ZAMARGU-4260 file (C-alpha; in steps of 0.2 Angstrom, whole numbers, plus 5000, padded with zeros to 4 digits):
<rodrens>
0) 5073/4886/5001 | 5064/4894/4986 | 5048/4904/4989 | 5037/4905/4974 | 5026/4920/4976
5) 5012/4928/4965 | 5023/4943/4960 | 5038/4931/4956 | 5027/4921/4944 | 5019/4937/4936
10) 5036/4945/4933 | 5043/4928/4926 | 5029/4928/4913 | 5036/4945/4907 | 5054/4943/4909
15) 5063/4927/4915 | 5079/4937/4920 | 5069/4949/4931 | 5062/4935/4941 | 5080/4927/4943
20) 5087/4944/4948 | 5073/4948/4960 | 5079/4932/4970 | 5098/4932/4968 | 5102/4950/4962
25) 5112/4963/4971 | 5098/4975/4976 | 5111/4990/4976 | 5111/4989/4957 | 5092/4992/4956
30) 5086/5009/4949 | 5076/5021/4959 | 5058/5022/4954 | 5054/5035/4941 | 5040/5048/4944
35) 5029/5039/4932 | 5031/5022/4941 | 5028/5031/4958 | 5012/5038/4950 | 5007/5021/4944
40) 5009/5014/4961 | 4999/5028/4969 | 4985/5025/4956 | 4985/5007/4960 | 4983/5011/4979
45) 4968/5022/4975 | 4961/5008/4963 | 4963/4995/4977 | 4954/5006/4989 | 4939/5009/4978
50) 4937/4990/4975 | 4938/4986/4993 | 4924/4998/4997 | 4912/4985/4989 | 4918/4971/5000
55) 4916/4978/5017 | 4918/4972/5031 | 4932/4961/5028 | 4944/4951/5039 | 4963/4953/5038
60) 4974/4939/5046 | 4986/4947/5058 | 5005/4942/5057 | 5022/4950/5057 | 5028/4955/5040
65) 5037/4941/5031 | 5031/4928/5043 | 5022/4918/5029 | 5019/4903/5040 | 5010/4913/5053
70) 5000/4922/5040 | 4995/4905/5032 | 4989/4899/5049 | 4979/4914/5053 | 4971/4913/5035
75) 4967/4895/5038 | 4958/4899/5054 | 4948/4913/5046 | 4943/4901/5032 | 4938/4888/5044
80) 4927/4900/5053 | 4918/4904/5037 | 4920/4923/5037 | 4913/4931/5021 | 4928/4941/5015
85) 4947/4939/5019 | 4959/4953/5014 | 4977/4949/5009 | 4976/4931/5016 | 4991/4920/5014
90) 4990/4903/5005 | 5005/4892/5008 | 5009/4874/5001 | 5025/4864/5002 | 5029/4856/4985
95) 5042/4844/4978 | 5056/4835/4985 | 5066/4851/4989 | 5051/4858/4999 | 5048/4873/4987
100) 5036/4884/4996 | 5022/4890/4985 | 5015/4906/4993 | 5001/4917/4987 | 4993/4932/4994
105) 4977/4936/4984 | 4970/4953/4987 | 4953/4945/4992 | 4946/4928/4996 | 4927/4927/4994
110) 4916/4915/5003 | 4906/4905/4990 | 4892/4891/4992 | 4898/4873/4989 | 4907/4859/4999
115) 4925/4861/5006 | 4934/4853/5020 | 4927/4866/5032 | 4908/4863/5027 | 4896/4869/5015
120) 4906/4884/5009 | 4923/4887/5000 | 4933/4902/4994 | 4937/4910/4977 | 4951/4923/4975
125) 4950/4940/4968 | 4966/4949/4961 | 4965/4968/4959 | 4975/4975/4945 | 4976/4993/4938
130) 4976/4986/4920 | 4961/4989/4908 | 4960/4972/4900 | 4961/4954/4907 | 4978/4950/4899
135) 4985/4933/4898 | 4998/4936/4911 | 4985/4942/4923 | 4974/4927/4920 | 4988/4915/4923
140) 4993/4924/4939 | 4975/4924/4946 | 4975/4905/4943 | 4989/4903/4955 | 4979/4906/4971
145) 4965/4895/4964 | 4978/4881/4962 | 4984/4883/4980 | 4966/4884/4987 | 4962/4867/4978
150) 4975/4859/4990 | 4970/4868/5006 | 4951/4867/5005 | 4950/4851/4995 | 4940/4858/4980
155) 4945/4869/4966 | 4935/4886/4965 | 4925/4886/4949 | 4932/4903/4944 | 4945/4916/4950
160) 4941/4935/4947 | 4951/4950/4941 | 4946/4967/4947 | 4952/4979/4934 | 4952/4998/4931
165) 4934/4999/4923 | 4926/4993/4940 | 4920/4976/4934 | 4925/4959/4940 | 4931/4948/4926
170) 4928/4929/4929 | 4943/4918/4925 | 4941/4900/4921 | 4953/4891/4932 | 4952/4875/4921
175) 4957/4884/4906 | 4973/4891/4913 | 4979/4877/4925 | 4990/4869/4912 | 4998/4885/4907
180) 5001/4890/4925 | 5009/4873/4929 | 5021/4876/4914 | 5026/4893/4920 | 5029/4887/4938
185) 5040/4872/4931 | 5050/4884/4920 | 5052/4897/4934 | 5058/4884/4946 | 5070/4877/4934
190) 5078/4894/4930 | 5079/4898/4949 | 5089/4882/4951 | 5102/4888/4939 | 5117/4898/4945
195) 5117/4909/4930 | 5104/4922/4926 | 5094/4919/4910 | 5100/4929/4894 | 5095/4947/4894
200) 5083/4954/4881 | 5080/4973/4880 | 5062/4977/4876 | 5058/4995/4880 | 5040/4993/4881
205) 5042/4981/4896 | 5060/4985/4902 | 5059/5004/4905 | 5050/5003/4921 | 5060/4988/4928
210) 5072/4992/4943 | 5085/4981/4934 | 5084/4991/4918 | 5100/5001/4919 | 5110/4985/4924
215) 5104/4975/4910 | 5105/4989/4897 | 5123/4992/4901 | 5127/4974/4899 | 5117/4974/4882
220) 5127/4989/4876 | 5144/4981/4881 | 5140/4966/4871 | 5130/4975/4856 | 5116/4963/4860
225) 5104/4961/4845 | 5089/4965/4856 | 5095/4983/4855 | 5091/4983/4836 | 5073/4989/4832
230) 5063/4975/4824 | 5072/4961/4834 | 5058/4953/4844 | 5060/4939/4856 | 5052/4927/4843
235) 5064/4933/4829 | 5079/4933/4840 | 5076/4914/4844 | 5076/4910/4826 | 5092/4920/4823
240) 5100/4911/4837 | 5095/4894/4829 | 5105/4900/4813 | 5119/4907/4824 | 5116/4925/4819
245) 5118/4933/4836 | 5131/4946/4832 | 5130/4962/4823 | 5144/4957/4810 | 5135/4940/4807
250) 5118/4948/4804 | 5125/4962/4794 | 5132/4949/4782 | 5117/4938/4781 | 5107/4937/4765
255) 5089/4943/4765 | 5083/4928/4755 | 5089/4916/4769 | 5079/4926/4783 | 5064/4930/4772
260) 5058/4912/4773 | 5058/4911/4792 | 5041/4913/4801 | 5037/4931/4806 | 5050/4938/4794
265) 5046/4940/4775 | 5056/4950/4762 | 5054/4968/4770 | 5057/4963/4788 | 5073/4953/4783
270) 5079/4967/4772 | 5076/4980/4786 | 5084/4969/4800 | 5100/4967/4789 | 5100/4985/4785
275) 5098/4989/4804 | 5113/4978/4808 | 5124/4986/4794 | 5118/5004/4800 | 5124/5000/4818
280) 5140/4992/4813 | 5145/5006/4802 | 5136/5020/4812 | 5128/5028/4797 | 5111/5031/4789
285) 5106/5019/4775 | 5093/5023/4762 | 5080/5010/4760 | 5073/5003/4744 | 5060/4990/4740
290) 5070/4973/4738 | 5056/4967/4727 | 5058/4981/4715 | 5071/4977/4700 | 5075/4995/4700
295) 5078/4998/4719 | 5064/5010/4720 | 5066/5021/4735 | 5053/5018/4749 | 5051/5036/4756
300) 5038/5047/4749 | 5045/5058/4735 | 5031/5071/4738 | 5035/5075/4756 | 5031/5094/4754
305) 5041/5109/4758 | 5029/5124/4760 | 5032/5142/4761 | 5024/5140/4778 | 5025/5124/4788
310) 5016/5118/4804 | 5023/5106/4816 | 5010/5099/4828 | 5011/5089/4844 | 4997/5085/4857
315) 4998/5082/4876 | 4985/5072/4885 | 4980/5066/4902 | 4974/5048/4898 | 4968/5044/4916
320) 4957/5060/4915 | 4952/5057/4897 | 4958/5075/4893 | 4967/5082/4878 | 4974/5097/4887
325) 4987/5104/4875 | 4989/5107/4856 | 5006/5114/4852 | 5010/5121/4835 | 5026/5127/4828
330) 5024/5139/4813 | 5039/5140/4802 | 5038/5153/4789 | 5052/5150/4776 | 5048/5166/4767
335) 5054/5177/4781 | 5064/5165/4791 | 5053/5167/4806 | 5047/5153/4819 | 5033/5155/4831
340) 5026/5142/4844 | 5008/5142/4849 | 5002/5133/4864 | 4983/5130/4866 | 4981/5125/4884
345) 4966/5118/4893 | 4968/5119/4912 | 4952/5108/4914 | 4939/5099/4905 | 4928/5114/4902
350) 4942/5122/4892 | 4945/5107/4880 | 4932/5113/4868 | 4939/5131/4867 | 4957/5126/4864
355) 4951/5114/4850 | 4943/5129/4841 | 4958/5140/4844 | 4969/5126/4836 | 4957/5125/4821
360) 4957/5144/4819 | 4976/5144/4819 | 4978/5130/4806 | 4964/5137/4795 | 4974/5154/4795
365) 4987/5144/4784 | 4976/5134/4773 | 4990/5128/4761 | 5003/5124/4775 | 5007/5106/4777
370) 5005/5099/4795 | 5019/5088/4801 | 5017/5077/4816 | 5026/5061/4823 | 5016/5045/4823
375) 4997/5043/4820 | 4991/5049/4837 | 4989/5067/4832 | 4979/5063/4816 | 4968/5051/4826
380) 4965/5063/4840 | 4960/5077/4828 | 4947/5065/4820 | 4940/5060/4837 | 4939/5078/4843
385) 4930/5083/4827 | 4917/5070/4830 | 4916/5075/4849 | 4913/5093/4845 | 4903/5091/4829
390) 4915/5099/4818 | 4910/5098/4799 | 4917/5082/4791 | 4923/5092/4776 | 4934/5103/4787
395) 4941/5088/4796 | 4944/5079/4780 | 4953/5094/4772 | 4963/5096/4788 | 4969/5078/4788
400) 4973/5079/4770 | 4987/5091/4775 | 4994/5079/4788 | 5011/5071/4786 | 5017/5058/4798
405) 5036/5060/4799 | 5038/5044/4809 | 5031/5034/4794 | 5042/5044/4782 | 5058/5040/4792
410) 5054/5021/4795 | 5049/5019/4777 | 5064/5028/4770 | 5079/5026/4780 | 5088/5014/4792
415) 5097/5023/4807 | 5110/5017/4819 | 5098/5020/4834 | 5089/5008/4846 | 5072/5015/4844
420) 5062/5025/4831 | 5054/5035/4844 | 5056/5054/4841 | 5069/5056/4855 | 5081/5043/4848
425) 5079/5050/4830 | 5080/5068/4834 | 5095/5066/4845 | 5104/5056/4832 | 5101/5071/4820
430) 5108/5083/4833 | 5093/5090/4842 | 5090/5088/4861 | 5077/5093/4874 | 5080/5107/4886
435) 5074/5098/4901 | 5083/5082/4906 | 5071/5067/4908 | 5057/5076/4899 | 5046/5063/4890
440) 5028/5058/4888 | 5026/5049/4904 | 5035/5063/4914 | 5023/5076/4906 | 5008/5066/4913
445) 5016/5067/4930 | 5019/5085/4928 | 5001/5088/4924 | 4995/5079/4939 | 5007/5088/4950
450) 5001/5105/4943 | 4983/5099/4946 | 4987/5094/4964 | 4998/5109/4969 | 4993/5123/4958
455) 5012/5126/4955 | 5013/5133/4937 | 5031/5128/4936 | 5025/5111/4931 | 5014/5119/4917
460) 5029/5128/4911 | 5039/5112/4910 | 5025/5104/4899 | 5025/5119/4887 | 5044/5118/4885
465) 5043/5099/4882 | 5029/5101/4870 | 5038/5115/4860 | 5053/5104/4860 | 5043/5090/4852
470) 5037/5101/4839 | 5055/5108/4835 | 5062/5090/4835 | 5049/5085/4822 | 5054/5100/4812
475) 5073/5095/4813 | 5069/5077/4808 | 5059/5082/4793 | 5072/5094/4787 | 5086/5081/4789
480) 5076/5068/4780 | 5072/5080/4766 | 5091/5084/4764 | 5096/5066/4765 | 5084/5060/4752
485) 5087/5073/4739 | 5104/5066/4731 | 5097/5048/4731 | 5081/5053/4722 | 5092/5063/4710
490) 5103/5048/4706 | 5088/5037/4705 | 5080/5048/4691 | 5096/5049/4682 | 5097/5030/4682
495) 5079/5029/4676 | 5083/5041/4662
</rodrens>
């Protein structure tokens, strides 16, 4: 018997394969939760507790764990009594010729005025999520208990609700999402009837926290699956499948003009994907040029400066505390060959202003030094902190004029045989590695929270090492790109006369 639950439907919207493996997979192959995932779970518990304080007192049906039938009976009894709030009630409906069990356990069921089979009241569900926005998969998910309620109480709730991180209740139109919900349910049940797991697709933004990631990733690597190529989205992969371009050799031999006409491609995307396949296939870096230029004009910036003194900049933040707590700057003096790392650390919100001014003092001490960073976050944060602390616009404008985004330079200028253009993937390919295994942005957030909770400065030392390594990685990538680009520009100028 198939039990179709809230979580199964939610995960199915994000990954068909995960839903299948959650039902049929070998659980010994699951990954252990990372520190960051454990933190998210703890944050979710705290958020749930805050929401529940506004709905006291509430009644919780009593039943043994996993005994959905008993939970459903106890919940029906509470609804028939007309209690105001039910916490983690069970809604159960048998559906279809194979008696599929539709099971929902909404966080809250709230009594509302209006007719139902019990009298002049009905119930509407509230789902508590840690997210910041009422995303589509959240809204489809919260329509599920409303669908089951319509069959149990004899009337649809006018709305369901999402309780998100900002403390507000977001009403969700059940009517608007019923059709989408039914489509998802039908597709999910169809997949679960199969004996074969749906094809994998590696998407780091969604897969990294999944407990099946290592299992799927090993399979993807073994088959050189195209989802490992940066730029191959699920929509683009589907179009490549339709043209039987599902292997690295096939994609590497494709013609850009044949792909450029496809929806979501275009000339630059088509050229980039084919280059990406060629780079993977031959394990080499490939310089990029504009395919629309008759002269093959290189795409990376010609004027990426090399100064006598160069600054490499990286920020660490605690997003859940709205705190920018670390400005790390590596000063590279090419005149005397020295390198020095400066860490401006705020141990609480009160020190954020001071470390901002300490950072400004350092970069103003080198007024002509270019400032390299990776991705737009550092530049965006400098602009935001300038406004927050009323730093003169002329100073911020002058400072930002010295910023150079190494990520943009790499992605514009060269195709690398890597699975992601994140700093770690690029830097490791050029030969740099971090001192602490497992160090990354998510882990640094966990380290900072652990330091705040325990006072153990070993966590701060780990963050400082990680931040310095990020700065040094940016330095190594910048130097590699400069060396790589020089001969191509020389040949380009010779060809141009």
